[in-house]
C-alpha positions as a Markdown table, in Angstrom:
| # | Residue | x | y | z |
|---|---|---|---|---|
| 1 | Unk | -10.6 | 15.1 | -38.4 |
| 2 | Unk | -7.7 | 16.5 | -35.9 |
| 3 | Unk | -6.5 | 13.8 | -33.7 |
| 4 | Unk | -6.3 | 10.6 | -36.4 |
| 5 | Unk | -3.7 | 9.8 | -37.6 |
| 6 | Unk | -2.0 | 6.6 | -39.9 |
| 7 | Unk | -1.0 | 4.0 | -38.1 |
| 8 | Unk | 2.2 | 1.7 | -39.8 |
| 9 | Unk | -0.1 | -0.8 | -41.2 |
| 10 | Unk | -2.0 | 2.1 | -43.0 |
| 11 | Unk | 1.2 | 4.4 | -44.2 |
| 12 | Unk | 1.6 | 0.6 | -45.9 |
| 13 | Unk | -1.7 | 0.3 | -47.3 |
| 14 | Unk | -1.5 | 3.8 | -48.1 |
| 15 | Unk | 1.8 | 3.0 | -50.3 |
| 16 | Unk | 0.5 | -0.1 | -52.2 |
| 17 | Unk | -2.4 | 1.2 | -53.2 |
| 18 | Unk | -0.5 | 5.1 | -54.6 |
| 19 | Unk | 2.3 | 2.4 | -56.2 |
| 20 | Unk | -1.0 | 0.3 | -57.3 |
| 21 | Unk | -2.6 | 3.4 | -59.0 |
| 22 | Unk | 0.3 | 4.6 | -60.3 |
| 23 | Unk | 1.2 | 0.4 | -61.9 |
| 24 | Unk | -1.7 | 0.5 | -63.7 |
| 25 | Unk | -1.5 | 4.3 | -65.5 |
| 26 | Unk | 2.0 | 3.4 | -66.4 |
| 27 | Unk | 0.9 | -0.4 | -67.9 |
| 28 | Unk | -3.1 | -0.3 | -68.4 |
| 29 | Unk | -3.5 | -3.3 | -65.2 |
| 30 | Unk | -6.8 | -3.8 | -64.7 |
| 31 | Unk | -6.1 | -6.2 | -62.4 |
| 32 | Unk | -4.8 | -3.8 | -60.1 |
| 33 | Unk | -7.8 | -2.0 | -59.5 |
| 34 | Unk | -8.8 | -4.9 | -57.3 |
| 35 | Unk | -6.0 | -3.7 | -55.4 |
| 36 | Unk | -7.1 | 0.1 | -55.0 |
| 37 | Unk | -10.2 | -0.5 | -54.3 |
| 38 | Unk | -10.1 | -3.2 | -51.8 |
| 39 | Unk | -7.2 | -0.6 | -49.2 |
| 40 | Unk | -9.8 | 2.5 | -50.6 |
| 41 | Unk | -13.0 | 0.8 | -48.7 |
| 42 | Unk | -10.4 | -0.2 | -45.8 |
| 43 | Unk | -9.2 | 3.3 | -45.4 |
| 44 | Unk | -11.8 | 5.3 | -45.5 |
| 45 | Unk | -13.9 | 2.8 | -43.2 |
| 46 | Unk | -11.4 | 2.3 | -41.0 |
| 47 | Unk | -11.5 | 6.1 | -40.8 |
| 48 | Unk | -15.0 | 6.7 | -40.3 |
| 49 | Unk | -15.0 | 4.2 | -37.5 |
| 50 | Unk | -12.9 | 6.8 | -35.3 |
| 51 | Unk | -14.2 | 9.5 | -36.5 |
| 52 | Unk | -17.7 | 8.1 | -35.1 |
| 53 | Unk | -15.4 | 8.5 | -31.5 |
| 54 | Unk | -15.8 | 11.1 | -29.2 |
| 55 | Unk | -13.7 | 11.5 | -25.6 |
| 56 | Unk | -15.0 | 8.1 | -23.1 |
| 57 | Unk | -15.7 | 9.4 | -19.7 |
| 58 | Unk | -13.3 | 7.5 | -17.1 |
| 59 | Unk | -15.0 | 6.1 | -13.6 |
| 60 | Unk | -11.2 | 5.3 | -11.8 |
| 61 | Unk | -11.9 | 1.9 | -9.0 |
| 62 | Unk | -9.1 | 3.5 | -6.5 |
| 63 | Unk | -6.8 | 1.3 | -4.4 |
| 64 | Unk | -7.2 | 2.1 | -0.8 |
| 65 | Unk | -4.5 | 2.9 | 1.7 |
| 66 | Unk | -2.0 | 0.5 | 2.2 |
| 67 | Unk | 2.1 | 0.5 | 3.5 |
| 68 | Unk | 4.6 | 0.5 | 1.3 |
| 69 | Unk | 6.1 | -2.5 | -1.0 |
| 70 | Unk | 2.1 | -3.5 | -0.7 |
| 71 | Unk | 0.1 | -4.5 | -4.6 |
| 72 | Unk | -3.4 | -3.6 | -5.0 |
| 73 | Unk | -6.0 | -4.0 | -8.1 |
| 74 | Unk | -6.5 | -0.6 | -9.8 |
| 75 | Unk | -10.4 | -0.8 | -11.7 |
| 76 | Unk | -10.8 | 1.7 | -15.4 |
| 77 | Unk | -13.9 | 1.5 | -16.5 |
| 78 | Unk | -14.8 | 4.0 | -19.7 |
| 79 | Unk | -18.4 | 5.2 | -19.6 |
| 80 | Unk | -20.4 | 7.0 | -22.6 |
| 81 | Unk | -20.0 | 11.1 | -21.7 |
| 82 | Unk | -23.2 | 11.8 | -23.0 |
| 83 | Unk | -25.6 | 9.5 | -21.4 |
| 84 | Unk | -24.9 | 10.2 | -17.5 |
| 85 | Unk | -22.5 | 6.7 | -16.6 |
| 86 | Unk | -23.6 | 4.3 | -18.9 |
| 87 | Unk | -21.2 | 1.6 | -20.4 |
| 88 | Unk | -19.6 | 3.2 | -23.5 |
| 89 | Unk | -21.8 | 2.6 | -26.5 |
| 90 | Unk | -19.4 | 1.7 | -29.3 |
| 91 | Unk | -17.0 | -0.8 | -28.4 |
| 92 | Unk | -12.9 | -0.8 | -29.9 |
| 93 | Unk | -10.1 | -1.5 | -29.7 |
| 94 | Unk | -7.8 | 0.7 | -27.6 |
| 95 | Unk | -4.5 | 0.5 | -25.4 |
| 96 | Unk | -5.0 | 2.4 | -22.4 |
| 97 | Unk | -2.6 | 4.0 | -20.0 |
| 98 | Unk | -2.8 | 5.5 | -16.8 |
| 99 | Unk | -0.1 | 7.2 | -15.9 |
| 100 | Unk | 0.8 | 7.2 | -12.2 |
| 101 | Unk | 2.8 | 9.8 | -10.1 |
| 102 | Unk | 6.0 | 9.1 | -8.1 |
| 103 | Unk | 6.1 | 6.2 | -5.6 |
| 104 | Unk | 3.8 | 4.1 | -8.2 |
| 105 | Unk | 4.6 | 1.0 | -9.8 |
| 106 | Unk | 2.9 | -0.5 | -12.2 |
| 107 | Unk | 4.1 | -4.3 | -12.1 |
| 108 | Unk | 2.1 | -5.2 | -15.8 |
| 109 | Unk | 3.3 | -4.0 | -18.9 |
| 110 | Unk | -0.1 | -1.8 | -21.2 |
| 111 | Unk | -2.0 | -4.5 | -23.5 |
| 112 | Unk | -4.4 | -3.3 | -25.7 |
| 113 | Unk | -7.9 | -4.8 | -24.7 |
| 114 | Unk | -11.6 | -3.4 | -25.9 |
| 115 | Unk | -13.0 | -0.9 | -25.0 |
| 116 | Unk | -16.3 | 0.2 | -24.0 |
| 117 | Unk | -17.3 | -3.8 | -22.8 |
| 118 | Unk | -15.9 | -4.2 | -19.6 |
| 119 | Unk | -13.6 | -3.2 | -17.4 |
| 120 | Unk | -9.9 | -2.8 | -17.8 |
| 121 | Unk | -8.0 | -3.7 | -14.2 |
| 122 | Unk | -4.2 | -3.9 | -14.2 |
| 123 | Unk | -2.2 | -3.8 | -10.6 |
| 124 | Unk | -0.1 | -1.3 | -8.6 |
| 125 | Unk | 2.8 | -1.2 | -6.7 |
| 126 | Unk | 3.1 | 1.3 | -3.8 |
| 127 | Unk | 6.7 | 2.3 | -3.3 |
| 128 | Unk | 6.9 | 5.3 | -1.4 |
| 129 | Unk | 4.9 | 6.6 | 1.0 |
| 130 | Unk | 2.9 | 10.3 | 0.9 |
| 131 | Unk | 0.6 | 11.1 | -1.3 |
| 132 | Unk | 0.3 | 9.5 | -4.8 |
| 133 | Unk | -1.8 | 10.5 | -7.9 |
| 134 | Unk | -3.2 | 8.3 | -10.4 |
| 135 | Unk | -3.7 | 9.6 | -13.7 |
| 136 | Unk | -4.9 | 12.0 | -16.3 |
| 137 | Unk | -5.2 | 8.5 | -18.5 |
| 138 | Unk | -4.0 | 8.6 | -22.0 |
| 139 | Unk | -6.0 | 5.9 | -24.7 |
| 140 | Unk | -4.8 | 5.1 | -28.3 |
| 141 | Unk | -7.4 | 3.6 | -30.6 |
| 142 | Unk | -7.8 | 2.0 | -33.2 |
| 143 | Unk | -10.2 | 1.0 | -36.1 |
| 144 | Unk | -10.6 | -2.8 | -36.1 |
| 145 | Unk | -8.4 | -3.4 | -39.4 |
| 146 | Unk | -5.3 | -0.9 | -37.1 |
| 147 | Unk | -4.7 | 1.8 | -40.1 |
| 148 | Unk | -5.4 | 4.5 | -38.0 |
| 149 | Unk | -4.9 | 5.5 | -35.1 |
| 150 | Unk | -6.7 | 8.8 | -32.2 |
| 151 | Unk | -5.4 | 9.2 | -29.1 |
| 152 | Unk | -7.8 | 10.4 | -26.1 |
| 153 | Unk | -6.6 | 12.5 | -23.1 |
| 154 | Unk | -9.2 | 11.6 | -19.8 |
| 155 | Unk | -8.0 | 13.8 | -17.3 |
| 156 | Unk | -9.5 | 12.1 | -15.0 |
| 157 | Unk | -7.7 | 11.8 | -11.4 |
| 158 | Unk | -7.4 | 10.4 | -7.8 |
| 159 | Unk | -4.8 | 9.6 | -5.2 |
| 160 | Unk | -3.8 | 7.2 | -2.9 |
| 161 | Unk | -2.0 | 7.6 | 0.5 |
| 162 | Unk | 1.0 | 5.7 | 1.5 |
| 163 | Unk | 1.5 | 4.2 | 4.5 |
| 164 | Unk | 5.7 | 3.9 | 6.2 |
| 165 | Unk | 7.0 | 0.6 | 5.2 |
| 166 | Unk | 6.2 | -1.9 | 8.9 |
| 167 | Unk | 8.6 | -3.4 | 10.5 |
| 168 | Unk | 8.3 | -6.0 | 13.5 |
| 169 | Unk | 9.8 | -4.8 | 17.1 |
| 170 | Unk | 11.2 | -7.6 | 18.9 |
| 171 | Unk | 8.8 | -8.3 | 21.9 |
| 172 | Unk | 11.5 | -7.7 | 25.0 |
| 173 | Unk | 11.9 | -4.3 | 23.3 |
| 174 | Unk | 8.2 | -3.5 | 23.5 |
| 175 | Unk | 7.3 | -4.6 | 27.1 |
| 176 | Unk | 10.1 | -2.9 | 28.6 |
| 177 | Unk | 8.5 | -0.1 | 27.0 |
| 178 | Unk | 5.8 | -0.1 | 29.6 |
| 179 | Unk | 5.0 | -1.0 | 33.7 |
| 180 | Unk | 4.2 | -4.4 | 34.0 |
| 181 | Unk | 0.6 | -3.8 | 34.7 |
| 182 | Unk | 0.1 | -2.7 | 31.3 |
| 183 | Unk | -3.0 | -4.4 | 30.5 |
| 184 | Unk | -3.3 | -6.0 | 27.0 |
| 185 | Unk | -6.4 | -5.4 | 25.4 |
| 186 | Unk | -8.3 | -9.1 | 26.6 |
| 187 | Unk | -7.5 | -8.3 | 30.4 |
| 188 | Unk | -10.1 | -7.1 | 33.0 |
| 189 | Unk | -12.5 | -6.7 | 30.3 |
| 190 | Unk | -15.7 | -7.4 | 32.9 |
| 191 | Unk | -14.6 | -3.6 | 34.4 |
| 192 | Unk | -17.1 | -1.4 | 32.5 |
| 193 | Unk | -16.9 | 1.6 | 32.6 |
| 194 | Unk | -18.8 | 4.3 | 30.3 |
| 195 | Unk | -20.6 | 3.9 | 26.8 |
| 196 | Unk | -19.7 | 6.3 | 23.1 |
| 197 | Unk | -20.2 | 6.9 | 19.8 |
| 198 | Unk | -18.9 | 4.3 | 18.0 |
| 199 | Unk | -15.6 | 5.1 | 16.4 |
| 200 | Unk | -14.1 | 3.0 | 13.5 |
| 201 | Unk | -11.8 | 0.6 | 14.3 |
| 202 | Unk | -14.1 | -0.8 | 17.9 |
| 203 | Unk | -14.8 | -3.8 | 17.6 |
| 204 | Unk | -18.3 | -5.8 | 16.7 |
| 205 | Unk | -17.8 | -7.3 | 20.1 |
| 206 | Unk | -18.2 | -4.3 | 22.0 |
| 207 | Unk | -21.3 | -2.4 | 20.4 |
| 208 | Unk | -24.0 | -2.2 | 22.8 |
| 209 | Unk | -26.9 | -3.3 | 21.4 |
| 210 | Unk | -29.7 | -1.6 | 23.6 |
| 211 | Unk | -28.3 | 2.2 | 23.4 |
| 212 | Unk | -27.8 | 1.6 | 19.8 |
| 213 | Unk | -31.8 | 0.6 | 19.0 |
| 214 | Unk | -32.2 | 3.8 | 21.0 |
| 215 | Unk | -30.5 | 6.6 | 19.5 |
| 216 | Unk | -29.5 | 6.7 | 15.7 |
| 217 | Unk | -25.3 | 6.4 | 16.2 |
| 218 | Unk | -24.1 | 2.6 | 17.1 |
| 219 | Unk | -22.9 | 2.7 | 21.0 |
| 220 | Unk | -20.1 | 0.6 | 21.9 |
| 221 | Unk | -18.9 | 0.0 | 26.0 |
| 222 | Unk | -15.8 | 1.2 | 26.9 |
| 223 | Unk | -13.5 | -0.2 | 30.2 |
| 224 | Unk | -11.7 | 0.7 | 32.6 |
| 225 | Unk | -9.0 | -1.5 | 31.1 |
| 226 | Unk | -8.8 | 0.4 | 28.2 |
| 227 | Unk | -9.3 | 4.0 | 29.6 |
| 228 | Unk | -6.4 | 3.3 | 32.9 |
| 229 | Unk | -3.9 | 1.9 | 30.5 |
| 230 | Unk | -0.1 | 3.7 | 30.9 |
| 231 | Unk | 0.9 | 5.8 | 27.1 |
| 232 | Unk | 3.6 | 5.3 | 25.7 |
| 233 | Unk | 5.0 | 8.9 | 24.6 |
| 234 | Unk | 7.6 | 8.2 | 21.2 |
| 235 | Unk | 9.1 | 11.5 | 19.3 |
| 236 | Unk | 11.2 | 11.5 | 17.0 |
| 237 | Unk | 13.1 | 13.9 | 14.5 |
| 238 | Unk | 15.1 | 13.5 | 10.6 |
| 239 | Unk | 18.2 | 14.8 | 9.1 |
| 240 | Unk | 17.5 | 15.4 | 5.2 |
| 241 | Unk | 16.9 | 13.0 | 3.0 |
| 242 | Unk | 15.8 | 10.3 | 5.4 |
| 243 | Unk | 12.5 | 11.3 | 6.9 |
| 244 | Unk | 11.6 | 7.8 | 5.6 |
| 245 | Unk | 13.8 | 5.6 | 8.0 |
| 246 | Unk | 12.3 | 8.2 | 10.7 |
| 247 | Unk | 8.4 | 7.0 | 9.5 |
| 248 | Unk | 9.1 | 3.7 | 9.9 |
| 249 | Unk | 11.1 | 3.3 | 12.7 |
| 250 | Unk | 7.9 | 5.2 | 14.5 |
| 251 | Unk | 5.7 | 3.5 | 12.6 |
| 252 | Unk | 7.0 | 0.2 | 13.4 |
| 253 | Unk | 7.4 | 0.7 | 17.2 |
| 254 | Unk | 3.5 | 2.8 | 18.1 |
| 255 | Unk | 1.4 | -0.4 | 15.7 |
| 256 | Unk | 3.5 | -3.2 | 17.5 |
| 257 | Unk | 2.4 | -1.1 | 21.0 |
| 258 | Unk | -1.0 | -1.0 | 19.9 |
| 259 | Unk | -0.9 | -4.2 | 18.7 |
| 260 | Unk | -0.1 | -5.0 | 22.6 |
| 261 | Unk | -3.1 | -2.8 | 23.8 |
| 262 | Unk | -0.5 | -0.1 | 25.0 |
| 263 | Unk | -1.8 | 3.2 | 24.5 |
| 264 | Unk | 0.9 | 5.3 | 22.4 |
| 265 | Unk | 1.1 | 9.3 | 21.5 |
| 266 | Unk | 3.9 | 9.8 | 18.9 |
| 267 | Unk | 5.1 | 13.6 | 18.1 |
| 268 | Unk | 7.2 | 14.5 | 15.5 |
| 269 | Unk | 8.2 | 17.5 | 12.7 |
| 270 | Unk | 4.8 | 18.4 | 11.1 |
| 271 | Unk | 2.3 | 17.7 | 14.7 |
| 272 | Unk | 1.7 | 15.0 | 16.7 |
| 273 | Unk | -1.3 | 12.3 | 18.0 |
| 274 | Unk | -2.5 | 10.1 | 20.3 |
| 275 | Unk | -3.6 | 6.6 | 19.7 |
| 276 | Unk | -5.7 | 3.7 | 21.5 |
| 277 | Unk | -6.1 | 0.4 | 21.1 |
| 278 | Unk | -9.8 | 0.4 | 21.3 |
| 279 | Unk | -10.7 | 3.0 | 19.2 |
| 280 | Unk | -10.2 | 3.8 | 15.2 |
| 281 | Unk | -6.8 | 6.3 | 16.2 |
| 282 | Unk | -4.8 | 4.5 | 13.9 |
| 283 | Unk | -5.9 | 6.3 | 11.1 |
| 284 | Unk | -4.9 | 9.4 | 12.1 |
| 285 | Unk | -1.5 | 7.8 | 13.5 |
| 286 | Unk | -0.3 | 6.5 | 9.7 |
| 287 | Unk | -1.8 | 9.8 | 8.1 |
| 288 | Unk | 0.2 | 12.0 | 10.0 |
| 289 | Unk | 3.4 | 9.5 | 9.5 |
| 290 | Unk | 2.7 | 9.6 | 5.7 |
| 291 | Unk | 3.8 | 12.6 | 5.5 |
| 292 | Unk | 6.1 | 13.5 | 8.2 |
| 293 | Unk | 9.2 | 15.5 | 6.8 |
| 294 | Unk | 12.5 | 16.0 | 8.2 |
| 295 | Unk | 13.1 | 18.1 | 10.7 |
| 296 | Unk | 14.8 | 18.1 | 14.9 |
| 297 | Unk | 13.3 | 16.5 | 18.2 |
| 298 | Unk | 10.3 | 18.0 | 19.1 |
| 299 | Unk | 10.3 | 17.1 | 22.3 |
| 300 | Unk | 12.8 | 15.2 | 23.8 |
| 301 | Unk | 10.9 | 14.4 | 27.3 |
| 302 | Unk | 9.5 | 11.8 | 26.6 |
| 303 | Unk | 9.8 | 7.8 | 26.9 |
| 304 | Unk | 11.2 | 6.8 | 23.3 |
| 305 | Unk | 13.0 | 9.3 | 21.2 |
| 306 | Unk | 13.8 | 8.3 | 17.4 |
| 307 | Unk | 16.7 | 9.9 | 16.0 |
| 308 | Unk | 16.7 | 8.7 | 12.3 |
| 309 | Unk | 20.9 | 9.6 | 10.9 |
| 310 | Unk | 22.3 | 9.5 | 7.7 |
| 311 | Unk | 24.0 | 6.1 | 8.9 |
| 312 | Unk | 21.6 | 5.1 | 11.5 |
| 313 | Unk | 18.6 | 5.8 | 12.8 |
| 314 | Unk | 19.0 | 5.1 | 16.8 |
| 315 | Unk | 15.8 | 4.6 | 19.3 |
| 316 | Unk | 16.7 | 6.1 | 23.1 |
| 317 | Unk | 15.1 | 4.8 | 25.8 |
| 318 | Unk | 15.7 | 6.0 | 29.6 |
| 319 | Unk | 18.2 | 3.5 | 29.9 |
| 320 | Unk | 18.9 | 2.1 | 26.7 |
| 321 | Unk | 20.0 | 2.9 | 23.1 |
| 322 | Unk | 19.5 | 1.0 | 20.0 |
| 323 | Unk | 20.1 | 1.1 | 16.2 |
| 324 | Unk | 16.5 | 0.6 | 14.5 |
| 325 | Unk | 17.6 | -1.8 | 12.4 |
| 326 | Unk | 19.0 | -3.9 | 14.8 |
| 327 | Unk | 15.4 | -4.4 | 16.9 |
| 328 | Unk | 15.1 | -5.6 | 13.4 |
| 329 | Unk | 16.9 | -8.3 | 12.9 |
| 330 | Unk | 16.9 | -9.3 | 16.5 |
| 331 | Unk | 12.6 | -9.7 | 15.9 |
| 332 | Unk | 13.3 | -11.5 | 12.4 |
| 333 | Unk | 14.9 | -14.3 | 14.4 |
| 334 | Unk | 11.8 | -14.1 | 16.8 |
| 335 | Unk | 9.6 | -14.9 | 14.2 |
| 336 | Unk | 11.7 | -17.2 | 11.9 |
| 337 | Unk | 11.7 | -19.0 | 15.7 |
| 338 | Unk | 7.6 | -19.5 | 16.1 |
| 339 | Unk | 7.6 | -20.2 | 12.9 |
| 340 | Unk | 9.8 | -23.9 | 13.7 |
| 341 | Unk | 7.8 | -24.0 | 17.3 |
| 342 | Unk | 5.5 | -26.9 | 15.9 |
| 343 | Unk | 8.2 | -28.7 | 14.7 |
| 344 | Unk | 10.3 | -29.1 | 17.6 |
| 345 | Unk | 9.8 | -32.1 | 19.8 |
| 346 | Unk | 8.9 | -32.0 | 23.8 |
| 347 | Unk | 9.5 | -34.8 | 25.6 |
| 348 | Unk | 6.3 | -36.3 | 27.8 |
| 349 | Unk | 8.3 | -38.0 | 30.8 |
| 350 | Unk | 7.3 | -35.9 | 33.9 |
| 351 | Unk | 10.8 | -36.9 | 35.1 |
| 352 | Unk | 12.6 | -34.6 | 33.0 |
| 353 | Unk | 13.8 | -31.4 | 33.3 |
| 354 | Unk | 14.4 | -30.0 | 30.1 |
| 355 | Unk | 12.4 | -29.9 | 26.1 |
| 356 | Unk | 14.5 | -30.8 | 23.9 |
| 357 | Unk | 13.6 | -27.9 | 20.3 |
| 358 | Unk | 15.3 | -27.6 | 17.3 |
| 359 | Unk | 18.3 | -25.6 | 16.5 |
| 360 | Unk | 17.4 | -25.6 | 12.6 |
| 361 | Unk | 18.9 | -28.8 | 11.9 |
| 362 | Unk | 22.5 | -28.3 | 14.6 |
| 363 | Unk | 20.6 | -31.0 | 16.8 |
| 364 | Unk | 19.2 | -30.4 | 19.8 |
| 365 | Unk | 19.6 | -28.1 | 22.8 |
| 366 | Unk | 18.5 | -27.2 | 25.9 |
| 367 | Unk | 15.7 | -24.9 | 27.2 |
| 368 | Unk | 18.3 | -22.8 | 29.2 |
| 369 | Unk | 20.4 | -23.1 | 26.4 |
| 370 | Unk | 17.3 | -21.3 | 23.5 |
| 371 | Unk | 16.7 | -18.3 | 26.4 |
| 372 | Unk | 20.3 | -17.7 | 26.9 |
| 373 | Unk | 20.7 | -17.2 | 22.9 |
| 374 | Unk | 17.4 | -15.6 | 22.9 |
| 375 | Unk | 19.4 | -12.5 | 25.7 |
| 376 | Unk | 21.8 | -12.8 | 23.0 |
| 377 | Unk | 20.8 | -11.6 | 20.2 |
| 378 | Unk | 18.4 | -8.6 | 22.2 |
| 379 | Unk | 21.8 | -7.9 | 23.2 |
| 380 | Unk | 23.5 | -7.3 | 20.0 |
| 381 | Unk | 20.8 | -5.4 | 19.0 |
| 382 | Unk | 22.1 | -2.2 | 21.6 |
| 383 | Unk | 23.8 | -0.6 | 19.4 |
| 384 | Unk | 24.1 | 2.8 | 21.0 |
| 385 | Unk | 26.3 | 5.6 | 19.4 |
| 386 | Unk | 29.4 | 3.9 | 18.7 |
| 387 | Unk | 29.0 | 3.7 | 14.5 |
């Protein structure tokens, strides 16, 4: 049957049987007949086992859309093509390979498994943003003795959208982008504004159950604090081959602002989107940025301009210019300081005017010195276009 080939072990058994036949003819040794008969039975049984197999169906449990550098499990379940999606009726040994498109990487080595008894899992890492593809799948089936091999090609594909990498953004930089009266997501929630239909991403605590009971769709409450907040507008562009840097910077800044409860509007070469903290707009924002190409900045009359060049990605506001790499370094320093805060010793003497904290092992420093170090860190992040 087409597609069934001998493995290296099978070729060895076939060669041994042929040699035994030749020696029996030449020397008349009847004891060699046992070798020939055993080998022939094994070869016939192996070929028959694989000839009964049909190309299996496939059901892939694809991972969710997520950010670059995240890892997820993929599960491949094989089904009987003639049974409407039921489990494969005949179990067999096989090496399963799910072909991955660019931007996806398998973290483990493909191994032989038993097809038809359980799902075949493996772990994939997202390495590059954009729409990425799984499949097709190749299944190299072997008989029980490993004498024959048959390859099945299953043209089942799925896709996943990989979002840009998200980096930390300093608190001081974020707060400078919106006015002092900007409201966080938990302030002034007592001022009710209106009812509206539920959108993905809304908090369950905002569902208006009595109104929901009267209608078929979920109804949520919206508050004045969520509708009167100042929006921060971000526009960006990139030269060729550095669009990933553009998408990474805008993703980091816009998501950080949304976490602060500040609405954003993002304008990039392939479109624009408005996102609010209380709505399911983040997915639309991430879908846009996942496929943002290189191009000029569409609009410069905005609050923040992100310009990705070959050497640096610069962030320009009304009054300052920063290098994105320096902002990330400053935010990383803030995060490290926050993680060490629980180990700080606080003086209990009410007359003491300073608080003693640890500086990473070099001894205590005063609170004023700590604030000065933080200001110095942000000053280092303001780079401009001098490089």
